[in-house]
C-alpha positions in Angstrom: 27.3 -9.8 -35.5 29.3 -6.6 -35.5 31.7 -4.7 -37.7 34.6 -2.5 -36.6 34.3 0.9 -38.2 36.2 4.2 -37.9 34.3 7.3 -36.7 35.8 10.8 -36.7 34.1 13.4 -34.4 34.7 17.1 -34.1 36.8 18.3 -31.2 33.7 19.7 -29.5 32.0 16.3 -29.4 35.2 14.5 -28.4 35.6 16.8 -25.4 31.9 16.5 -24.5 32.2 12.7 -24.6 35.5 12.6 -22.7 37.4 11.1 -25.7 41.1 11.7 -25.3 43.4 12.1 -28.3 42.9 12.8 -32.0 42.0 10.7 -35.0 39.3 8.2 -35.7 37.6 6.2 -33.0 37.4 2.4 -33.6 33.7 1.5 -32.9 32.0 -1.9 -33.0 28.7 -1.5 -34.8 25.9 -3.9 -35.4 25.5 -5.2 -39.0 24.2 -4.1 -41.3 26.2 -0.9 -40.6 23.7 2.0 -40.8 23.7 5.5 -39.4 21.1 4.4 -36.8 23.3 1.5 -35.7 26.4 3.8 -35.6 24.6 6.4 -33.5 23.4 3.7 -31.1 26.9 2.3 -30.8 28.3 5.8 -30.1 25.6 6.4 -27.4 26.4 3.1 -25.8 30.2 3.7 -25.8 29.9 7.4 -24.9 26.7 8.0 -23.0 27.3 11.8 -22.9 26.6 11.8 -26.7 23.0 10.5 -26.1 20.6 12.9 -27.8 23.4 15.1 -29.3 23.2 13.5 -32.8 19.5 12.8 -33.0 16.3 14.3 -31.5 15.1 12.1 -28.6 11.4 12.7 -29.5 11.6 11.9 -33.2 14.8 9.8 -33.5 15.7 12.0 -36.5 19.1 13.5 -37.1 19.5 16.9 -35.5 19.4 19.6 -38.1 22.9 20.9 -37.6 24.6 17.4 -37.6 26.1 16.2 -40.9 27.4 12.7 -41.8 30.0 12.2 -44.5 31.2 9.0 -46.0 33.7 8.5 -48.8 33.7 12.2 -49.5 29.9 12.5 -49.8 27.3 14.0 -47.6 25.0 11.2 -46.6 23.1 13.3 -44.0 19.8 13.1 -45.8 19.7 9.4 -46.3 17.4 7.4 -44.1 19.1 6.5 -40.8 18.4 2.8 -41.5 20.1 2.9 -45.0 23.4 1.0 -45.1 26.5 3.2 -45.1 28.9 2.8 -48.1 30.8 -0.5 -48.2 34.3 1.1 -47.5 32.9 2.6 -44.3 31.2 -0.7 -43.2 34.5 -2.5 -43.8 36.5 0.1 -41.7 38.5 1.1 -44.7 37.1 4.7 -44.8 35.9 6.7 -41.7 32.5 8.0 -41.1 32.9 11.7 -40.5 30.4 13.4 -38.2 30.4 17.2 -38.2 28.3 20.0 -36.8 27.0 22.4 -39.4 27.8 26.1 -39.0 24.8 28.4 -38.9 24.4 32.1 -38.5 25.1 35.2 -40.5 
């Protein structure tokens, strides 16, 4: 069974994946909706994103990738933890951003 969620990606990832336009992407994700299932669905729908959000060797989130749901940073939650209910229902988007580093 799948859920239809909304995912917002930064322009750099949208261009890399060949996604045209702006706004959230409607994405079918396996239930329960988790970050792991969402990343997997993104990689299936947009193969160019494979290995951009998680390390291929460890499967962990890449250090400079952040996930936000319902206004909160959920980046450090386990990838197999369910996302907040409004995101899983498609009422709120899952926002994926690249962190800024440097000085």
